[in-house]
C-alpha positions as a Markdown table, in Angstrom:
| # | Residue | x | y | z |
|---|---|---|---|---|
| 1 | Unk | -26.0 | 90.4 | 35.8 |
| 2 | Unk | -25.9 | 86.6 | 35.9 |
| 3 | Unk | -27.8 | 84.7 | 33.2 |
| 4 | Unk | -29.2 | 81.4 | 34.2 |
| 5 | Unk | -28.4 | 78.4 | 32.0 |
| 6 | Unk | -31.1 | 75.8 | 32.8 |
| 7 | Unk | -29.2 | 72.9 | 31.3 |
| 8 | Unk | -26.3 | 73.5 | 33.6 |
| 9 | Unk | -28.6 | 73.9 | 36.5 |
| 10 | Unk | -30.2 | 70.5 | 35.6 |
| 11 | Unk | -26.7 | 68.9 | 35.2 |
| 12 | Unk | -25.7 | 70.2 | 38.7 |
| 13 | Unk | -29.0 | 69.1 | 40.2 |
| 14 | Unk | -28.8 | 65.5 | 39.0 |
| 15 | Unk | -25.3 | 65.1 | 40.2 |
| 16 | Unk | -26.0 | 66.9 | 43.6 |
| 17 | Unk | -29.0 | 64.9 | 44.4 |
| 18 | Unk | -27.4 | 61.5 | 43.4 |
| 19 | Unk | -24.1 | 62.0 | 45.2 |
| 20 | Unk | -25.6 | 63.5 | 48.3 |
| 21 | Unk | -28.2 | 60.8 | 48.7 |
| 22 | Unk | -25.5 | 58.2 | 47.9 |
| 23 | Unk | -23.6 | 59.6 | 50.9 |
| 24 | Unk | -26.7 | 59.5 | 53.1 |
| 25 | Unk | -27.5 | 55.9 | 52.0 |
| 26 | Unk | -23.9 | 54.8 | 52.6 |
| 27 | Unk | -23.8 | 56.4 | 56.0 |
| 28 | Unk | -27.1 | 54.8 | 57.1 |
| 29 | Unk | -25.8 | 51.5 | 55.8 |
| 30 | Unk | -22.7 | 52.1 | 58.1 |
| 31 | Unk | -25.0 | 53.0 | 61.1 |
| 32 | Unk | -23.5 | 56.5 | 61.4 |
| 33 | Unk | -25.1 | 59.1 | 63.6 |
| 34 | Unk | -27.3 | 62.0 | 62.1 |
| 35 | Unk | -24.6 | 64.5 | 63.0 |
| 36 | Unk | -22.0 | 62.6 | 61.0 |
| 37 | Unk | -24.5 | 62.2 | 58.1 |
| 38 | Unk | -25.0 | 65.9 | 58.1 |
| 39 | Unk | -21.3 | 66.6 | 58.1 |
| 40 | Unk | -20.5 | 64.3 | 55.3 |
| 41 | Unk | -23.5 | 65.6 | 53.3 |
| 42 | Unk | -22.7 | 69.3 | 53.6 |
| 43 | Unk | -19.0 | 68.6 | 52.9 |
| 44 | Unk | -20.1 | 66.9 | 49.7 |
| 45 | Unk | -22.5 | 69.7 | 48.8 |
| 46 | Unk | -19.9 | 72.5 | 49.0 |
| 47 | Unk | -16.7 | 70.7 | 48.1 |
| 48 | Unk | -18.1 | 68.6 | 45.2 |
| 49 | Unk | -20.4 | 71.4 | 44.1 |
| 50 | Unk | -17.5 | 73.8 | 43.9 |
| 51 | Unk | -15.4 | 71.2 | 42.0 |
| 52 | Unk | -18.1 | 70.7 | 39.5 |
| 53 | Unk | -18.6 | 74.4 | 39.0 |
| 54 | Unk | -14.9 | 75.0 | 38.5 |
| 55 | Unk | -14.8 | 72.1 | 36.0 |
| 56 | Unk | -17.7 | 73.5 | 34.1 |
| 57 | Unk | -16.1 | 77.0 | 34.1 |
| 58 | Unk | -12.8 | 75.6 | 32.7 |
| 59 | Unk | -14.6 | 73.6 | 30.1 |
| 60 | Unk | -16.7 | 76.6 | 28.9 |
| 61 | Unk | -13.7 | 78.9 | 29.0 |
| 62 | Unk | -11.6 | 76.4 | 27.0 |
| 63 | Unk | -14.3 | 76.1 | 24.4 |
| 64 | Unk | -14.6 | 79.9 | 24.0 |
| 65 | Unk | -10.8 | 80.2 | 23.6 |
| 66 | Unk | -10.7 | 77.4 | 21.1 |
| 67 | Unk | -13.5 | 79.1 | 19.0 |
| 68 | Unk | -11.8 | 82.4 | 19.2 |
| 69 | Unk | -8.5 | 80.9 | 18.0 |
| 70 | Unk | -10.3 | 79.2 | 15.0 |
| 71 | Unk | -12.1 | 82.5 | 14.2 |
| 72 | Unk | -8.9 | 84.4 | 14.0 |
| 73 | Unk | -7.4 | 81.6 | 11.8 |
| 74 | Unk | -10.4 | 81.9 | 9.4 |
| 75 | Unk | -10.2 | 85.6 | 9.4 |
| 76 | Unk | -6.5 | 85.4 | 8.4 |
| 77 | Unk | -7.3 | 82.9 | 5.7 |
| 78 | Unk | -10.0 | 85.2 | 4.2 |
| 79 | Unk | -7.6 | 88.2 | 4.3 |
| 80 | Unk | -4.7 | 86.2 | 2.7 |
| 81 | Unk | -6.4 | 83.4 | 0.8 |
| 82 | Unk | -9.6 | 84.9 | -0.4 |
| 83 | Unk | -10.1 | 82.9 | -3.6 |
| 84 | Unk | -9.4 | 79.6 | -1.8 |
| 85 | Unk | -11.9 | 80.5 | 0.9 |
| 86 | Unk | -14.5 | 81.5 | -1.7 |
| 87 | Unk | -14.1 | 78.1 | -3.3 |
| 88 | Unk | -14.7 | 76.4 | 0.1 |
| 89 | Unk | -18.0 | 78.3 | 0.4 |
| 90 | Unk | -18.9 | 77.2 | -3.2 |
| 91 | Unk | -18.0 | 73.6 | -2.3 |
| 92 | Unk | -20.1 | 73.7 | 0.8 |
| 93 | Unk | -23.2 | 74.8 | -0.9 |
| 94 | Unk | -22.6 | 72.7 | -3.9 |
| 95 | Unk | -22.9 | 69.7 | -1.5 |
| 96 | Unk | -26.1 | 71.1 | -0.2 |
| 97 | Unk | -27.5 | 70.8 | -3.8 |
| 98 | Unk | -27.2 | 74.5 | -5.0 |
| 99 | Unk | -26.1 | 75.0 | -8.6 |
| 100 | Unk | -25.6 | 77.5 | -11.4 |
| 101 | Unk | -26.8 | 81.1 | -10.9 |
| 102 | Unk | -28.3 | 80.5 | -7.5 |
| 103 | Unk | -25.0 | 79.0 | -6.2 |
| 104 | Unk | -23.1 | 82.0 | -7.6 |
| 105 | Unk | -25.5 | 84.4 | -5.8 |
| 106 | Unk | -25.2 | 82.6 | -2.5 |
| 107 | Unk | -21.4 | 82.8 | -2.7 |
| 108 | Unk | -21.5 | 86.5 | -3.7 |
| 109 | Unk | -23.9 | 87.4 | -0.8 |
| 110 | Unk | -22.0 | 85.4 | 1.8 |
| 111 | Unk | -18.5 | 86.7 | 0.8 |
| 112 | Unk | -19.7 | 90.3 | 0.5 |
| 113 | Unk | -19.7 | 90.7 | 4.2 |
| 114 | Unk | -16.6 | 89.6 | 6.2 |
| 115 | Unk | -18.4 | 88.7 | 9.4 |
| 116 | Unk | -21.1 | 86.7 | 7.6 |
| 117 | Unk | -18.3 | 84.9 | 5.6 |
| 118 | Unk | -16.4 | 84.0 | 8.8 |
| 119 | Unk | -19.6 | 83.0 | 10.6 |
| 120 | Unk | -20.5 | 80.7 | 7.8 |
| 121 | Unk | -17.0 | 79.1 | 7.6 |
| 122 | Unk | -17.1 | 78.6 | 11.4 |
| 123 | Unk | -20.5 | 76.9 | 11.3 |
| 124 | Unk | -20.4 | 75.0 | 8.0 |
| 125 | Unk | -16.7 | 74.0 | 7.8 |
| 126 | Unk | -15.8 | 73.6 | 11.5 |
| 127 | Unk | -19.1 | 73.0 | 13.2 |
| 128 | Unk | -18.4 | 75.7 | 15.7 |
| 129 | Unk | -21.1 | 78.1 | 17.0 |
| 130 | Unk | -20.6 | 80.9 | 19.4 |
| 131 | Unk | -23.6 | 80.8 | 21.8 |
| 132 | Unk | -22.6 | 83.7 | 24.0 |
| 133 | Unk | -22.6 | 81.7 | 27.2 |
| 134 | Unk | -20.3 | 83.1 | 29.9 |
| 135 | Unk | -18.2 | 80.6 | 31.8 |
| 136 | Unk | -19.1 | 82.4 | 35.1 |
| 137 | Unk | -22.8 | 81.9 | 34.4 |
| 138 | Unk | -22.5 | 78.3 | 33.5 |
| 139 | Unk | -20.4 | 77.6 | 36.7 |
| 140 | Unk | -22.9 | 79.4 | 39.0 |
| 141 | Unk | -25.8 | 77.6 | 37.4 |
| 142 | Unk | -24.1 | 74.3 | 38.0 |
| 143 | Unk | -23.1 | 75.2 | 41.6 |
| 144 | Unk | -26.6 | 76.4 | 42.6 |
| 145 | Unk | -28.3 | 73.4 | 41.0 |
| 146 | Unk | -25.9 | 71.1 | 42.8 |
| 147 | Unk | -26.5 | 72.7 | 46.2 |
| 148 | Unk | -30.2 | 73.5 | 46.0 |
| 149 | Unk | -31.4 | 70.1 | 44.8 |
| 150 | Unk | -28.5 | 68.3 | 46.5 |
| 151 | Unk | -29.8 | 69.6 | 49.9 |
| 152 | Unk | -33.1 | 67.7 | 49.6 |
| 153 | Unk | -31.7 | 64.3 | 50.8 |
| 154 | Unk | -30.4 | 66.0 | 54.0 |
| 155 | Unk | -33.6 | 67.9 | 55.0 |
| 156 | Unk | -35.1 | 65.1 | 57.2 |
| 157 | Unk | -31.8 | 64.8 | 59.1 |
| 158 | Unk | -31.6 | 68.5 | 59.5 |
| 159 | Unk | -35.0 | 68.5 | 61.2 |
| 160 | Unk | -34.0 | 65.4 | 63.2 |
| 161 | Unk | -30.8 | 67.0 | 64.5 |
| 162 | Unk | -32.0 | 70.6 | 65.0 |
| 163 | Unk | -35.6 | 70.1 | 66.4 |
| 164 | Unk | -35.1 | 67.1 | 68.6 |
| 165 | Unk | -38.4 | 65.5 | 67.3 |
| 166 | Unk | -39.2 | 61.9 | 68.3 |
| 167 | Unk | -38.3 | 60.6 | 64.9 |
| 168 | Unk | -35.8 | 57.8 | 64.4 |
| 169 | Unk | -32.9 | 57.7 | 62.1 |
| 170 | Unk | -34.6 | 55.0 | 60.1 |
| 171 | Unk | -37.7 | 57.1 | 59.6 |
| 172 | Unk | -35.6 | 60.1 | 58.6 |
| 173 | Unk | -33.9 | 57.9 | 56.1 |
| 174 | Unk | -37.3 | 56.8 | 54.8 |
| 175 | Unk | -38.4 | 60.5 | 54.4 |
| 176 | Unk | -35.1 | 61.1 | 52.6 |
| 177 | Unk | -35.8 | 58.3 | 50.2 |
| 178 | Unk | -39.2 | 59.8 | 49.4 |
| 179 | Unk | -38.0 | 63.4 | 49.1 |
| 180 | Unk | -35.0 | 62.4 | 46.9 |
| 181 | Unk | -37.0 | 60.1 | 44.7 |
| 182 | Unk | -39.5 | 63.0 | 44.1 |
| 183 | Unk | -36.5 | 65.3 | 43.3 |
| 184 | Unk | -35.0 | 62.7 | 40.9 |
| 185 | Unk | -38.3 | 62.3 | 39.1 |
| 186 | Unk | -38.9 | 66.1 | 38.9 |
| 187 | Unk | -35.3 | 66.7 | 37.6 |
| 188 | Unk | -35.9 | 64.0 | 35.0 |
| 189 | Unk | -39.2 | 65.7 | 33.9 |
| 190 | Unk | -37.4 | 69.0 | 33.5 |
| 191 | Unk | -34.6 | 67.4 | 31.6 |
| 192 | Unk | -37.2 | 65.7 | 29.3 |
| 193 | Unk | -38.9 | 69.0 | 28.7 |
| 194 | Unk | -35.6 | 70.6 | 27.7 |
| 195 | Unk | -34.6 | 67.8 | 25.3 |
| 196 | Unk | -38.2 | 67.3 | 24.1 |
| 197 | Unk | -38.5 | 63.7 | 25.1 |
| 198 | Unk | -41.1 | 61.8 | 27.0 |
| 199 | Unk | -41.5 | 63.5 | 30.4 |
| 200 | Unk | -42.5 | 60.3 | 32.3 |
| 201 | Unk | -39.7 | 58.2 | 30.7 |
| 202 | Unk | -37.1 | 60.8 | 31.4 |
| 203 | Unk | -38.3 | 61.2 | 35.0 |
| 204 | Unk | -38.3 | 57.5 | 35.5 |
| 205 | Unk | -34.8 | 57.1 | 34.0 |
| 206 | Unk | -33.3 | 59.7 | 36.3 |
| 207 | Unk | -35.1 | 58.1 | 39.2 |
| 208 | Unk | -33.6 | 54.7 | 38.3 |
| 209 | Unk | -30.1 | 56.1 | 38.0 |
| 210 | Unk | -30.4 | 57.8 | 41.4 |
| 211 | Unk | -31.8 | 54.6 | 42.9 |
| 212 | Unk | -29.0 | 52.5 | 41.6 |
| 213 | Unk | -26.4 | 54.9 | 42.9 |
| 214 | Unk | -28.1 | 55.0 | 46.3 |
| 215 | Unk | -28.5 | 51.2 | 46.5 |
| 216 | Unk | -24.8 | 50.6 | 45.7 |
| 217 | Unk | -23.7 | 53.2 | 48.3 |
| 218 | Unk | -26.0 | 51.7 | 51.0 |
| 219 | Unk | -24.7 | 48.1 | 50.2 |
| 220 | Unk | -21.1 | 49.3 | 50.5 |
| 221 | Unk | -21.8 | 51.1 | 53.8 |
| 222 | Unk | -23.6 | 48.1 | 55.2 |
| 223 | Unk | -20.9 | 45.7 | 54.2 |
| 224 | Unk | -18.1 | 47.9 | 55.5 |
| 225 | Unk | -19.9 | 48.2 | 58.9 |
| 226 | Unk | -20.4 | 44.5 | 59.0 |
| 227 | Unk | -16.7 | 43.7 | 58.4 |
| 228 | Unk | -15.5 | 46.4 | 60.8 |
| 229 | Unk | -17.7 | 45.0 | 63.5 |
């Protein structure tokens, strides 16, 4: 069963909403039709979303493989260089301020169980912690976040193209701005909640980042359409 990783979902959501809206803004700036906007938008959703998911998968897998390699090395050193490894444990906890009998007891307890010994060396010496995250789960969380939230800037154009409502492209773009701005702010709030920072400030920061990306894309599209004409 898949286990959701919210931080990866937020990571994908931010990138998906920013890049998709940037494409929409650039296409509007270039005066492209709603159909072309949808084609470019959905191409970005699936292609870039898949690329991000694969990249996250490979990064997670590489980290796991590196931790496993280091764990095997520590296990070999404990099996073949026990006294040296005990001294390393002693040095680590000496630096933490433990001395005398308490230090001896800590070293004895940790080195009495091989797994605890290895786990301690991994964390304290190498700074590596096995979090049990599966690369597949992180990749899927990123992909779904990218596509679900990244779809929001396209919703007004989907309705415009499929329903035939008397809504102009400029009005659809205005709705897209509002929807996407709300999505940016909401993602920022969620991000702030995860990292335990100001929700309003985090939401505003994400909104500003998305706004800058959209403004740049719109300006590039507008300038290109001007020179092409």
